[in-house]
C-alpha positions in Angstrom: -5.8 8.2 16.3 -4.4 5.4 14.2 -2.1 2.8 15.7 1.5 3.2 14.7 3.4 0.4 13.0 7.1 -0.5 12.8 8.2 -0.7 9.2 11.1 -2.9 8.1 12.2 -2.2 4.5 14.3 -5.1 3.1 14.1 -7.2 0.0 16.0 -10.3 1.3 16.2 -10.6 5.1 13.6 -12.0 7.4 11.3 -9.5 9.0 11.8 -9.2 12.8 8.9 -9.7 15.2 6.8 -6.6 15.7 7.5 -5.2 12.3 5.6 -5.0 9.0 7.8 -5.7 6.0 8.0 -3.9 2.7 10.0 -5.8 0.1 10.2 -3.0 -2.5 10.5 0.7 -2.7 7.0 0.9 -4.0 5.6 -1.1 -1.0 7.4 1.1 1.4 6.1 4.3 -0.1 2.5 3.0 -0.1 2.8 2.0 3.6 4.4 5.4 4.5 1.5 7.2 2.7 -1.2 5.2 4.4 0.1 4.3 7.9 1.7 6.0 10.8 5.2 4.6 11.4 6.8 4.6 14.8 10.1 2.9 13.8 11.5 2.7 10.3 14.4 0.5 9.3 15.9 0.8 5.8 17.9 -1.7 3.8 21.2 0.0 2.7 21.2 -2.0 -0.6 17.5 -2.4 -1.4 17.1 -3.8 -4.9 20.5 -5.4 -5.2 21.3 -9.1 -5.2 24.1 -10.6 -3.0 26.7 -9.6 -5.7 25.5 -6.0 -5.8 23.8 -6.3 -9.1 20.6 -4.2 -9.4 17.4 -6.3 -9.5 14.3 -4.7 -11.0 
């Protein structure tokens, strides 16, 4: 049985202790496909800058 990780998906904020960070949608998908996740936190504005402009 694989150990579960806690996944923190956010492109700007610091990652809390005890979590693995994914800074992009693509990183998050890769982690979700290859690891077991116990806790998942999602950024509500992933990929937008502080003014709400989409960053690619």
